[in-house]
N, CA, C and O atoms as a GROMACS GRO file, in nm:
protein
  624
    1MET      N    1   3.874  10.239   8.193
    1MET     CA    2   3.932  10.344   8.111
    1MET      C    3   3.829  10.450   8.075
    1MET      O    4   3.863  10.568   8.061
    2ASP      N    5   3.702  10.410   8.058
    2ASP     CA    6   3.600  10.508   8.022
    2ASP      C    7   3.589  10.619   8.125
    2ASP      O    8   3.573  10.736   8.090
    3ALA      N    9   3.599  10.582   8.253
    3ALA     CA   10   3.591  10.685   8.359
    3ALA      C   11   3.706  10.784   8.347
    3ALA      O   12   3.686  10.904   8.367
    4LEU      N   13   3.826  10.736   8.316
    4LEU     CA   14   3.941  10.825   8.303
    4LEU      C   15   3.929  10.917   8.182
    4LEU      O   16   3.955  11.037   8.192
    5THR      N   17   3.891  10.862   8.068
    5THR     CA   18   3.880  10.946   7.948
    5THR      C   19   3.767  11.048   7.963
    5THR      O   20   3.778  11.161   7.917
    6THR      N   21   3.658  11.007   8.027
    6THR     CA   22   3.548  11.101   8.052
    6THR      C   23   3.593  11.211   8.147
    6THR      O   24   3.563  11.328   8.126
    7CYS      N   25   3.664  11.174   8.252
    7CYS     CA   26   3.714  11.273   8.348
    7CYS      C   27   3.805  11.373   8.278
    7CYS      O   28   3.795  11.494   8.303
    8LEU      N   29   3.893  11.326   8.192
    8LEU     CA   30   3.983  11.417   8.119
    8LEU      C   31   3.904  11.511   8.029
    8LEU      O   32   3.936  11.630   8.021
    9ARG      N   33   3.802  11.460   7.961
    9ARG     CA   34   3.717  11.547   7.877
    9ARG      C   35   3.651  11.655   7.961
    9ARG      O   36   3.645  11.771   7.921
   10LEU      N   37   3.600  11.616   8.078
   10LEU     CA   38   3.534  11.713   8.166
   10LEU      C   39   3.632  11.819   8.215
   10LEU      O   40   3.598  11.937   8.219
   11ILE      N   41   3.750  11.778   8.252
   11ILE     CA   42   3.851  11.875   8.298
   11ILE      C   43   3.880  11.974   8.186
   11ILE      O   44   3.889  12.094   8.211
   12ARG      N   45   3.895  11.925   8.066
   12ARG     CA   46   3.924  12.015   7.952
   12ARG      C   47   3.809  12.113   7.929
   12ARG      O   48   3.832  12.230   7.900
   13ILE      N   49   3.685  12.065   7.943
   13ILE     CA   50   3.570  12.154   7.925
   13ILE      C   51   3.569  12.262   8.033
   13ILE      O   52   3.551  12.380   8.003
   14PHE      N   53   3.588  12.221   8.159
   14PHE     CA   54   3.582  12.318   8.268
   14PHE      C   55   3.701  12.414   8.268
   14PHE      O   56   3.688  12.526   8.317
   15GLU      N   57   3.815  12.373   8.216
   15GLU     CA   58   3.932  12.461   8.212
   15GLU      C   59   3.937  12.547   8.086
   15GLU      O   60   4.020  12.637   8.076
   16ASP      N   61   3.850  12.521   7.990
   16ASP     CA   62   3.851  12.595   7.864
   16ASP      C   63   3.815  12.742   7.888
   16ASP      O   64   3.712  12.773   7.948
   17ASP      N   65   3.900  12.830   7.839
   17ASP     CA   66   3.878  12.974   7.860
   17ASP      C   67   3.744  13.024   7.805
   17ASP      O   68   3.686  13.117   7.860
   18SER      N   69   3.695  12.962   7.698
   18SER     CA   70   3.569  13.009   7.640
   18SER      C   71   3.449  12.981   7.732
   18SER      O   72   3.342  13.037   7.711
   19ASN      N   73   3.466  12.895   7.832
   19ASN     CA   74   3.358  12.866   7.926
   19ASN      C   75   3.372  12.943   8.057
   19ASN      O   76   3.284  12.936   8.143
   20ARG      N   77   3.480  13.015   8.073
   20ARG     CA   78   3.516  13.074   8.202
   20ARG      C   79   3.411  13.170   8.258
   20ARG      O   80   3.374  13.156   8.375
   21ILE      N   81   3.363  13.264   8.180
   21ILE     CA   82   3.269  13.365   8.232
   21ILE      C   83   3.140  13.300   8.281
   21ILE      O   84   3.093  13.331   8.390
   22SER      N   85   3.084  13.210   8.202
   22SER     CA   86   2.960  13.144   8.242
   22SER      C   87   2.979  13.057   8.366
   22SER      O   88   2.894  13.055   8.454
   23LEU      N   89   3.092  12.985   8.371
   23LEU     CA   90   3.118  12.900   8.487
   23LEU      C   91   3.140  12.984   8.614
   23LEU      O   92   3.088  12.950   8.720
   24GLU      N   93   3.215  13.091   8.602
   24GLU     CA   94   3.238  13.177   8.720
   24GLU      C   95   3.107  13.233   8.772
   24GLU      O   96   3.087  13.240   8.894
   25GLN      N   97   3.017  13.274   8.682
   25GLN     CA   98   2.888  13.328   8.725
   25GLN      C   99   2.808  13.220   8.799
   25GLN      O  100   2.749  13.248   8.903
   26GLU      N  101   2.806  13.099   8.746
   26GLU     CA  102   2.730  12.993   8.812
   26GLU      C  103   2.795  12.948   8.943
   26GLU      O  104   2.724  12.909   9.036
   27LEU      N  105   2.926  12.953   8.952
   27LEU     CA  106   2.992  12.919   9.078
   27LEU      C  107   2.957  13.021   9.187
   27LEU      O  108   2.936  12.985   9.302
   28ARG      N  109   2.951  13.149   9.149
   28ARG     CA  110   2.908  13.251   9.246
   28ARG      C  111   2.764  13.227   9.288
   28ARG      O  112   2.729  13.236   9.406
   29SER      N  113   2.681  13.197   9.190
   29SER     CA  114   2.540  13.168   9.219
   29SER      C  115   2.526  13.045   9.309
   29SER      O  116   2.443  13.044   9.400
   30ALA      N  117   2.605  12.942   9.285
   30ALA     CA  118   2.600  12.820   9.366
   30ALA      C  119   2.643  12.848   9.510
   30ALA      O  120   2.583  12.796   9.604
   31ALA      N  121   2.745  12.930   9.527
   31ALA     CA  122   2.790  12.964   9.663
   31ALA      C  123   2.678  13.031   9.741
   31ALA      O  124   2.655  12.998   9.857
   32GLU      N  125   2.608  13.123   9.677
   32GLU     CA  126   2.495  13.189   9.743
   32GLU      C  127   2.380  13.092   9.767
   32GLU      O  128   2.319  13.093   9.874
   33TYR      N  129   2.350  13.009   9.669
   33TYR     CA  130   2.240  12.915   9.680
   33TYR      C  131   2.258  12.820   9.797
   33TYR      O  132   2.166  12.799   9.876
   34PHE      N  133   2.376  12.763   9.810
   34PHE     CA  134   2.398  12.661   9.913
   34PHE      C  135   2.420  12.720  10.052
   34PHE      O  136   2.424  12.645  10.150
   35GLN      N  137   2.435  12.850  10.064
   35GLN     CA  138   2.438  12.912  10.196
   35GLN      C  139   2.302  12.901  10.263
   35GLN      O  140   2.294  12.895  10.386
   36GLY      N  141   2.196  12.899  10.185
   36GLY     CA  142   2.062  12.895  10.240
   36GLY      C  143   1.994  12.759  10.232
   36GLY      O  144   1.876  12.748  10.268
   37HIS      N  145   2.065  12.656  10.187
   37HIS     CA  146   2.006  12.523  10.174
   37HIS      C  147   2.089  12.420  10.249
   37HIS      O  148   2.212  12.424  10.246
   38ALA      N  149   2.022  12.330  10.316
   38ALA     CA  150   2.091  12.223  10.387
   38ALA      C  151   2.147  12.122  10.286
   38ALA      O  152   2.096  12.111  10.175
   39PRO      N  153   2.253  12.049  10.324
   39PRO     CA  154   2.304  11.945  10.234
   39PRO      C  155   2.201  11.833  10.219
   39PRO      O  156   2.108  11.822  10.299
   40PRO      N  157   2.219  11.748  10.116
   40PRO     CA  158   2.124  11.638  10.096
   40PRO      C  159   2.122  11.544  10.217
   40PRO      O  160   2.216  11.538  10.295
   41ALA      N  161   2.011  11.470  10.230
   41ALA     CA  162   1.998  11.373  10.339
   41ALA      C  163   2.105  11.265  10.326
   41ALA      O  164   2.150  11.235  10.215
   42LYS      N  165   2.146  11.208  10.438
   42LYS     CA  166   2.248  11.103  10.436
   42LYS      C  167   2.192  10.970  10.386
   42LYS      O  168   2.268  10.887  10.337
   43GLN      N  169   2.065  10.951  10.396
   43GLN     CA  170   2.002  10.827  10.350
   43GLN      C  171   1.925  10.856  10.222
   43GLN      O  172   1.873  10.966  10.203
   44PRO      N  173   1.916  10.756  10.133
   44PRO     CA  174   1.839  10.777  10.010
   44PRO      C  175   1.695  10.818  10.041
   44PRO      O  176   1.634  10.772  10.137
   45VAL      N  177   1.646  10.905   9.957
   45VAL     CA  178   1.508  10.951   9.973
   45VAL      C  179   1.426  10.897   9.856
   45VAL      O  180   1.482  10.857   9.754
   46ARG      N  181   1.296  10.896   9.872
   46ARG     CA  182   1.209  10.854   9.760
   46ARG      C  183   1.215  10.962   9.653
   46ARG      O  184   1.197  11.080   9.683
   47TRP      N  185   1.240  10.923   9.532
   47TRP     CA  186   1.258  11.018   9.423
   47TRP      C  187   1.130  11.041   9.346
   47TRP      O  188   1.127  11.028   9.223
   48ILE      N  189   1.027  11.076   9.417
   48ILE     CA  190   0.902  11.112   9.350
   48ILE      C  191   0.852  11.239   9.414
   48ILE      O  192   0.880  11.267   9.531
   49GLY      N  193   0.780  11.314   9.340
   49GLY     CA  194   0.721  11.433   9.399
   49GLY      C  195   0.764  11.560   9.330
   49GLY      O  196   0.831  11.558   9.227
   50LYS      N  197   0.725  11.669   9.389
   50LYS     CA  198   0.742  11.801   9.331
   50LYS      C  199   0.889  11.837   9.305
   50LYS      O  200   0.919  11.897   9.202
   51ASP      N  201   0.980  11.801   9.396
   51ASP     CA  202   1.120  11.839   9.379
   51ASP      C  203   1.184  11.776   9.256
   51ASP      O  204   1.278  11.833   9.201
   52ASP      N  205   1.135  11.660   9.212
   52ASP     CA  206   1.191  11.596   9.093
   52ASP      C  207   1.166  11.679   8.968
   52ASP      O  208   1.237  11.664   8.868
   53GLU      N  209   1.067  11.764   8.972
   53GLU     CA  210   1.030  11.840   8.854
   53GLU      C  211   1.096  11.977   8.848
   53GLU      O  212   1.081  12.048   8.748
   54LEU      N  213   1.169  12.015   8.950
   54LEU     CA  214   1.234  12.145   8.951
   54LEU      C  215   1.351  12.147   8.853
   54LEU      O  216   1.425  12.049   8.844
   55PRO      N  217   1.368  12.256   8.780
   55PRO     CA  218   1.485  12.264   8.690
   55PRO      C  219   1.613  12.282   8.772
   55PRO      O  220   1.610  12.337   8.882
   56CYS      N  221   1.722  12.234   8.718
   56CYS     CA  222   1.850  12.250   8.784
   56CYS      C  223   1.884  12.399   8.791
   56CYS      O  224   1.871  12.469   8.691
   57PRO      N  225   1.926  12.449   8.908
   57PRO     CA  226   1.958  12.591   8.918
   57PRO      C  227   2.092  12.628   8.856
   57PRO      O  228   2.129  12.746   8.859
   58PHE      N  229   2.165  12.532   8.801
   58PHE     CA  230   2.298  12.559   8.743
   58PHE      C  231   2.305  12.498   8.603
   58PHE      O  232   2.375  12.398   8.582
   59PRO      N  233   2.233  12.557   8.507
   59PRO     CA  234   2.219  12.494   8.375
   59PRO      C  235   2.349  12.486   8.295
   59PRO      O  236   2.367  12.390   8.220
   60PHE      N  237   2.438  12.582   8.308
   60PHE     CA  238   2.561  12.577   8.228
   60PHE      C  239   2.653  12.468   8.278
   60PHE      O  240   2.710  12.393   8.199
   61ILE      N  241   2.670  12.457   8.409
   61ILE     CA  242   2.752  12.351   8.467
   61ILE      C  243   2.692  12.215   8.430
   61ILE      O  244   2.765  12.122   8.394
   62THR      N  245   2.560  12.203   8.440
   62THR     CA  246   2.494  12.077   8.405
   62THR      C  247   2.517  12.043   8.259
   62THR      O  248   2.543  11.928   8.226
   63THR      N  249   2.509  12.143   8.171
   63THR     CA  250   2.532  12.119   8.029
   63THR      C  251   2.675  12.071   8.005
   63THR      O  252   2.697  11.979   7.927
   64CYS      N  253   2.771  12.133   8.071
   64CYS     CA  254   2.910  12.089   8.058
   64CYS      C  255   2.925  11.944   8.101
   64CYS      O  256   2.993  11.865   8.034
   65LEU      N  257   2.862  11.908   8.212
   65LEU     CA  258   2.871  11.770   8.261
   65LEU      C  259   2.805  11.671   8.165
   65LEU      O  260   2.861  11.566   8.136
   66VAL      N  261   2.687  11.706   8.115
   66VAL     CA  262   2.616  11.615   8.025
   66VAL      C  263   2.692  11.598   7.893
   66VAL      O  264   2.706  11.486   7.844
   67VAL      N  265   2.739  11.708   7.837
   67VAL     CA  266   2.814  11.698   7.711
   67VAL      C  267   2.944  11.620   7.732
   67VAL      O  268   2.978  11.534   7.651
   68GLY      N  269   3.015  11.650   7.839
   68GLY     CA  270   3.141  11.582   7.865
   68GLY      C  271   3.128  11.434   7.893
   68GLY      O  272   3.218  11.356   7.864
   69THR      N  273   3.016  11.393   7.950
   69THR     CA  274   2.997  11.251   7.980
   69THR      C  275   2.930  11.175   7.866
   69THR      O  276   2.944  11.053   7.858
   70SER      N  277   2.857  11.243   7.780
   70SER     CA  278   2.783  11.172   7.676
   70SER      C  279   2.849  11.176   7.539
   70SER      O  280   2.824  11.088   7.457
   71TYR      N  281   2.933  11.275   7.513
   71TYR     CA  282   2.988  11.291   7.378
   71TYR      C  283   3.139  11.278   7.379
   71TYR      O  284   3.209  11.356   7.445
   72ASP      N  285   3.188  11.181   7.306
   72ASP     CA  286   3.331  11.162   7.286
   72ASP      C  287   3.355  11.172   7.136
   72ASP      O  288   3.309  11.086   7.061
   73PRO      N  289   3.427  11.275   7.090
   73PRO     CA  290   3.446  11.290   6.946
   73PRO      C  291   3.520  11.173   6.881
   73PRO      O  292   3.516  11.156   6.759
   74GLN      N  293   3.588  11.092   6.963
   74GLN     CA  294   3.661  10.976   6.911
   74GLN      C  295   3.573  10.851   6.902
   74GLN      O  296   3.611  10.753   6.838
   75ALA      N  297   3.457  10.854   6.964
   75ALA     CA  298   3.370  10.736   6.968
   75ALA      C  299   3.269  10.741   6.853
   75ALA      O  300   3.231  10.849   6.808
   76PRO      N  301   3.226  10.625   6.807
   76PRO     CA  302   3.130  10.622   6.696
   76PRO      C  303   2.986  10.647   6.739
   76PRO      O  304   2.897  10.654   6.654
   77HIS      N  305   2.961  10.662   6.868
   77HIS     CA  306   2.825  10.680   6.917
   77HIS      C  307   2.826  10.779   7.035
   77HIS      O  308   2.930  10.811   7.091
   78ILE      N  309   2.707  10.825   7.068
   78ILE     CA  310   2.691  10.912   7.185
   78ILE      C  311   2.640  10.827   7.300
   78ILE      O  312   2.546  10.750   7.283
   79SER      N  313   2.702  10.841   7.416
   79SER     CA  314   2.659  10.766   7.534
   79SER      C  315   2.539  10.836   7.598
   79SER      O  316   2.517  10.955   7.576
   80ILE      N  317   2.465  10.762   7.675
   80ILE     CA  318   2.350  10.820   7.744
   80ILE      C  319   2.396  10.872   7.879
   80ILE      O  320   2.462  10.801   7.955
   81ALA      N  321   2.363  10.997   7.908
   81ALA     CA  322   2.392  11.057   8.038
   81ALA      C  323   2.260  11.096   8.102
   81ALA      O  324   2.174  11.155   8.037
   82HIS      N  325   2.244  11.062   8.228
   82HIS     CA  326   2.121  11.094   8.300
   82HIS      C  327   2.149  11.204   8.402
   82HIS      O  328   2.240  11.192   8.484
   83GLU      N  329   2.071  11.309   8.396
   83GLU     CA  330   2.083  11.414   8.498
   83GLU      C  331   2.003  11.370   8.620
   83GLU      O  332   1.883  11.344   8.612
   84GLU      N  333   2.071  11.363   8.732
   84GLU     CA  334   2.006  11.328   8.857
   84GLU      C  335   1.959  11.458   8.925
   84GLU      O  336   2.009  11.565   8.892
   85PRO      N  337   1.865  11.449   9.018
   85PRO     CA  338   1.823  11.570   9.091
   85PRO      C  339   1.943  11.635   9.158
   85PRO      O  340   2.027  11.567   9.217
   86TYR      N  341   1.952  11.766   9.150
   86TYR     CA  342   2.071  11.835   9.203
   86TYR      C  343   2.084  11.823   9.354
   86TYR      O  344   2.192  11.848   9.406
   87TRP      N  345   1.979  11.788   9.424
   87TRP     CA  346   1.984  11.776   9.569
   87TRP      C  347   2.019  11.634   9.613
   87TRP      O  348   2.030  11.608   9.733
   88MET      N  349   2.038  11.544   9.519
   88MET     CA  350   2.066  11.404   9.553
   88MET      C  351   2.208  11.390   9.607
   88MET      O  352   2.302  11.448   9.553
   89GLY      N  353   2.224  11.313   9.713
   89GLY     CA  354   2.355  11.288   9.771
   89GLY      C  355   2.441  11.200   9.682
   89GLY      O  356   2.389  11.127   9.597
   90TYR      N  357   2.571  11.205   9.701
   90TYR     CA  358   2.664  11.129   9.617
   90TYR      C  359   2.640  10.979   9.622
   90TYR      O  360   2.674  10.907   9.528
   91ASN      N  361   2.583  10.930   9.731
   91ASN     CA  362   2.565  10.786   9.748
   91ASN      C  363   2.420  10.742   9.730
   91ASN      O  364   2.383  10.632   9.771
   92GLN      N  365   2.339  10.826   9.670
   92GLN     CA  366   2.196  10.795   9.658
   92GLN      C  367   2.155  10.743   9.521
   92GLN      O  368   2.038  10.712   9.501
   93GLY      N  369   2.246  10.734   9.427
   93GLY     CA  370   2.210  10.686   9.295
   93GLY      C  371   2.238  10.538   9.276
   93GLY      O  372   2.287  10.471   9.367
   94ASP      N  373   2.208  10.489   9.159
   94ASP     CA  374   2.238  10.351   9.122
   94ASP      C  375   2.383  10.347   9.078
   94ASP      O  376   2.416  10.394   8.970
   95ASN      N  377   2.469  10.293   9.161
   95ASN     CA  378   2.611  10.304   9.137
   95ASN      C  379   2.681  10.177   9.184
   95ASN      O  380   2.657  10.130   9.295
   96ASN      N  381   2.765  10.123   9.101
   96ASN     CA  382   2.841  10.006   9.143
   96ASN      C  383   2.991  10.021   9.123
   96ASN      O  384   3.064   9.925   9.145
   97ASP      N  385   3.038  10.137   9.083
   97ASP     CA  386   3.181  10.157   9.063
   97ASP      C  387   3.232  10.284   9.130
   97ASP      O  388   3.340  10.331   9.094
   98GLY      N  389   3.160  10.339   9.223
   98GLY     CA  390   3.206  10.460   9.290
   98GLY      C  391   3.173  10.585   9.210
   98GLY      O  392   3.089  10.583   9.120
   99ILE      N  393   3.242  10.693   9.244
   99ILE     CA  394   3.212  10.822   9.182
   99ILE      C  395   3.340  10.891   9.138
   99ILE      O  396   3.450  10.860   9.184
  100THR      N  397   3.323  10.986   9.048
  100THR     CA  398   3.430  11.077   9.009
  100THR      C  399   3.395  11.211   9.070
  100THR      O  400   3.284  11.262   9.050
  101VAL      N  401   3.487  11.270   9.144
  101VAL     CA  402   3.466  11.400   9.205
  101VAL      C  403   3.548  11.502   9.130
  101VAL      O  404   3.669  11.485   9.112
  102LEU      N  405   3.484  11.608   9.084
  102LEU     CA  406   3.553  11.718   9.018
  102LEU      C  407   3.540  11.842   9.104
  102LEU      O  408   3.430  11.880   9.144
  103ASP      N  409   3.653  11.905   9.133
  103ASP     CA  410   3.653  12.031   9.207
  103ASP      C  411   3.678  12.141   9.106
  103ASP      O  412   3.790  12.157   9.056
  104ILE      N  413   3.573  12.217   9.074
  104ILE     CA  414   3.585  12.323   8.973
  104ILE      C  415   3.591  12.462   9.037
  104ILE      O  416   3.567  12.562   8.971
  105THR      N  417   3.624  12.467   9.164
  105THR     CA  418   3.631  12.598   9.230
  105THR      C  419   3.748  12.682   9.178
  105THR      O  420   3.743  12.805   9.186
  106ARG      N  421   3.851  12.619   9.124
  106ARG     CA  422   3.960  12.690   9.054
  106ARG      C  423   3.958  12.644   8.910
  106ARG      O  424   4.008  12.536   8.878
  107LEU      N  425   3.901  12.725   8.824
  107LEU     CA  426   3.882  12.685   8.685
  107LEU      C  427   4.012  12.676   8.607
  107LEU      O  428   4.016  12.614   8.501
  108ASP      N  429   4.119  12.736   8.658
  108ASP     CA  430   4.248  12.725   8.591
  108ASP      C  431   4.322  12.597   8.631
  108ASP      O  432   4.422  12.561   8.569
  109LYS      N  433   4.272  12.528   8.734
  109LYS     CA  434   4.336  12.405   8.782
  109LYS      C  435   4.228  12.314   8.842
  109LYS      O  436   4.221  12.296   8.963
  110VAL      N  437   4.146  12.257   8.755
  110VAL     CA  438   4.040  12.167   8.800
  110VAL      C  439   4.106  12.042   8.859
  110VAL      O  440   4.200  11.987   8.802
  111GLN      N  441   4.056  12.000   8.973
  111GLN     CA  442   4.111  11.881   9.037
  111GLN      C  443   4.005  11.772   9.037
  111GLN      O  444   3.886  11.798   9.025
  112TYR      N  445   4.052  11.649   9.050
  112TYR     CA  446   3.962  11.534   9.044
  112TYR      C  447   4.011  11.427   9.139
  112TYR      O  448   4.125  11.428   9.184
  113CYS      N  449   3.923  11.335   9.169
  113CYS     CA  450   3.961  11.207   9.230
  113CYS      C  451   3.848  11.109   9.203
  113CYS      O  452   3.736  11.147   9.171
  114PHE      N  453   3.880  10.983   9.217
  114PHE     CA  454   3.782  10.876   9.208
  114PHE      C  455   3.767  10.819   9.348
  114PHE      O  456   3.864  10.808   9.422
  115VAL      N  457   3.645  10.784   9.385
  115VAL     CA  458   3.620  10.728   9.518
  115VAL      C  459   3.529  10.607   9.504
  115VAL      O  460   3.422  10.615   9.443
  116ASN      N  461   3.571  10.496   9.560
  116ASN     CA  462   3.489  10.377   9.565
  116ASN      C  463   3.425  10.372   9.703
  116ASN      O  464   3.495  10.362   9.804
  117PHE      N  465   3.294  10.378   9.708
  117PHE     CA  466   3.225  10.371   9.838
  117PHE      C  467   3.129  10.252   9.843
  117PHE      O  468   3.055  10.237   9.940
  118VAL      N  469   3.131  10.168   9.741
  118VAL     CA  470   3.043  10.052   9.734
  118VAL      C  471   3.125   9.927   9.759
  118VAL      O  472   3.232   9.910   9.700
  119ASP      N  473   3.077   9.840   9.844
  119ASP     CA  474   3.149   9.717   9.876
  119ASP      C  475   3.059   9.597   9.852
  119ASP      O  476   2.977   9.562   9.937
  120TYR      N  477   3.075   9.535   9.736
  120TYR     CA  478   3.001   9.414   9.704
  120TYR      C  479   3.096   9.296   9.711
  120TYR      O  480   3.210   9.306   9.665
  121ASP      N  481   3.052   9.187   9.766
  121ASP     CA  482   3.137   9.068   9.775
  121ASP      C  483   3.178   9.017   9.638
  121ASP      O  484   3.290   8.968   9.621
  122GLU      N  485   3.089   9.029   9.540
  122GLU     CA  486   3.119   8.975   9.408
  122GLU      C  487   3.200   9.071   9.321
  122GLU      O  488   3.234   9.036   9.208
  123ARG      N  489   3.232   9.189   9.369
  123ARG     CA  490   3.308   9.288   9.292
  123ARG      C  491   3.447   9.237   9.260
  123ARG      O  492   3.505   9.159   9.335
  124GLU      N  493   3.497   9.283   9.150
  124GLU     CA  494   3.635   9.253   9.117
  124GLU      C  495   3.725   9.372   9.146
  124GLU      O  496   3.847   9.359   9.141
  125MET      N  497   3.667   9.487   9.175
  125MET     CA  498   3.748   9.606   9.200
  125MET      C  499   3.823   9.592   9.331
  125MET      O  500   3.767   9.553   9.433
  126LYS      N  501   3.952   9.624   9.326
  126LYS     CA  502   4.038   9.604   9.442
  126LYS      C  503   4.090   9.739   9.493
  126LYS      O  504   4.210   9.765   9.484
  127THR      N  505   4.004   9.823   9.543
  127THR     CA  506   4.047   9.952   9.596
  127THR      C  507   3.994   9.968   9.737
  127THR      O  508   3.898   9.902   9.778
  128GLU      N  509   4.058  10.056   9.811
  128GLU     CA  510   4.011  10.088   9.945
  128GLU      C  511   3.880  10.164   9.935
  128GLU      O  512   3.861  10.245   9.844
  129LEU      N  513   3.790  10.138  10.028
  129LEU     CA  514   3.665  10.212  10.030
  129LEU      C  515   3.686  10.351  10.086
  129LEU      O  516   3.770  10.372  10.174
  130ASP      N  517   3.610  10.447  10.035
  130ASP     CA  518   3.608  10.586  10.086
  130ASP      C  519   3.746  10.651  10.086
  130ASP      O  520   3.775  10.732  10.173
  131THR      N  521   3.830  10.616   9.989
  131THR     CA  522   3.964  10.672   9.979
  131THR      C  523   3.977  10.743   9.845
  131THR      O  524   3.954  10.681   9.741
  132PRO      N  525   4.014  10.871   9.843
  132PRO     CA  526   4.035  10.939   9.715
  132PRO      C  527   4.147  10.872   9.636
  132PRO      O  528   4.253  10.841   9.690
  133LEU      N  529   4.121  10.849   9.508
  133LEU     CA  530   4.218  10.781   9.421
  133LEU      C  531   4.253  10.867   9.301
  133LEU      O  532   4.169  10.941   9.250
  134THR      N  533   4.378  10.858   9.257
  134THR     CA  534   4.418  10.918   9.130
  134THR      C  535   4.362  10.831   9.018
  134THR      O  536   4.306  10.724   9.044
  135GLY      N  537   4.377  10.875   8.896
  135GLY     CA  538   4.335  10.794   8.784
  135GLY      C  539   4.406  10.660   8.782
  135GLY      O  540   4.343  10.556   8.759
  136LEU      N  541   4.536  10.661   8.804
  136LEU     CA  542   4.614  10.538   8.806
  136LEU      C  543   4.568  10.448   8.921
  136LEU      O  544   4.554  10.327   8.903
  137GLY      N  545   4.546  10.506   9.039
  137GLY     CA  546   4.498  10.427   9.153
  137GLY      C  547   4.364  10.363   9.125
  137GLY      O  548   4.339  10.250   9.166
  138TYR      N  549   4.277  10.436   9.056
  138TYR     CA  550   4.146  10.382   9.019
  138TYR      C  551   4.162  10.264   8.924
  138TYR      O  552   4.098  10.160   8.942
  139LEU      N  553   4.248  10.280   8.822
  139LEU     CA  554   4.270  10.171   8.727
  139LEU      C  555   4.331  10.049   8.793
  139LEU      O  556   4.303   9.936   8.754
  140GLN      N  557   4.416  10.071   8.893
  140GLN     CA  558   4.477   9.958   8.963
  140GLN      C  559   4.373   9.876   9.039
  140GLN      O  560   4.399   9.762   9.078
  141GLY      N  561   4.256   9.933   9.060
  141GLY     CA  562   4.147   9.856   9.120
  141GLY      C  563   4.088   9.755   9.024
  141GLY      O  564   4.020   9.661   9.066
  142TYR      N  565   4.114   9.773   8.893
  142TYR     CA  566   4.061   9.684   8.791
  142TYR      C  567   4.168   9.599   8.723
  142TYR      O  568   4.142   9.487   8.679
  143TYR      N  569   4.289   9.654   8.715
  143TYR     CA  570   4.396   9.588   8.641
  143TYR      C  571   4.513   9.559   8.735
  143TYR      O  572   4.536   9.632   8.831
  144ASP      N  573   4.586   9.452   8.706
  144ASP     CA  574   4.708   9.423   8.780
  144ASP      C  575   4.819   9.516   8.733
  144ASP      O  576   4.816   9.564   8.619
  145VAL      N  577   4.916   9.540   8.819
  145VAL     CA  578   5.027   9.631   8.786
  145VAL      C  579   5.099   9.588   8.659
  145VAL      O  580   5.150   9.672   8.586
  146GLY      N  581   5.103   9.459   8.633
  146GLY     CA  582   5.173   9.409   8.514
  146GLY      C  583   5.093   9.419   8.386
  146GLY      O  584   5.147   9.393   8.278
  147ASP      N  585   4.965   9.454   8.393
  147ASP     CA  586   4.882   9.462   8.272
  147ASP      C  587   4.936   9.568   8.176
  147ASP      O  588   4.987   9.672   8.218
  148GLU      N  589   4.923   9.540   8.047
  148GLU     CA  590   4.975   9.629   7.944
  148GLU      C  591   4.914   9.769   7.952
  148GLU      O  592   4.984   9.868   7.930
  149ILE      N  593   4.788   9.778   7.984
  149ILE     CA  594   4.723   9.908   7.988
  149ILE      C  595   4.787  10.000   8.093
  149ILE      O  596   4.804  10.120   8.070
  150LEU      N  597   4.821   9.945   8.207
  150LEU     CA  598   4.887  10.025   8.311
  150LEU      C  599   5.031  10.055   8.270
  150LEU      O  600   5.080  10.166   8.294
  151HIS      N  601   5.098   9.960   8.210
  151HIS     CA  602   5.235   9.981   8.164
  151HIS      C  603   5.241  10.098   8.066
  151HIS      O  604   5.332  10.180   8.072
  152THR      N  605   5.143  10.104   7.975
  152THR     CA  606   5.136  10.212   7.878
  152THR      C  607   5.118  10.346   7.947
  152THR      O  608   5.182  10.444   7.909
  153LEU      N  609   5.033  10.351   8.047
  153LEU     CA  610   5.007  10.475   8.119
  153LEU      C  611   5.128  10.521   8.202
  153LEU      O  612   5.149  10.641   8.220
  154LEU      N  613   5.206  10.427   8.250
  154LEU     CA  614   5.319  10.460   8.338
  154LEU      C  615   5.442  10.504   8.261
  154LEU      O  616   5.535  10.558   8.321
  155GLN      N  617   5.446  10.482   8.131
  155GLN     CA  618   5.562  10.523   8.052
  155GLN      C  619   5.569  10.674   8.046
  155GLN      O  620   5.467  10.741   8.030
  156PRO      N  621   5.692  10.729   8.059
  156PRO     CA  622   5.706  10.877   8.054
  156PRO      C  623   5.674  10.934   7.919
  156PRO      O  624   5.681  11.056   7.900
   0.00000   0.00000   0.00000
């Protein structure tokens, strides 16, 4: 459930009109930046050296992500969020539950999906690997269809 509530908070932050001008500027900057840079390596790289010390070239987007993942006004505490190097590939971090993908290219209609790309024998998650999932599909990887939490979500 934490992944879903965090995803919803992030969508609200990215769709908020008061963030629109700054986000649009950084999205334009990102488009230009990545035209001249190769995508991250497919295999994990050693995370030491000069590149680790470079500041993120997209500070407003990073701030939105860190605030949205670390601060829940309904929670009694602030969670810890770690900023990873911006050049790191999606599969290069310490991850055991997959990733949340946010598409912020249309700020009026942010889209998301969850993807499980880790396959551990001892896992309890029951989802297809490398398949985009809705929030409900992601939860079904952890809960049975009859569980109360899913029943609550499925009610109109």
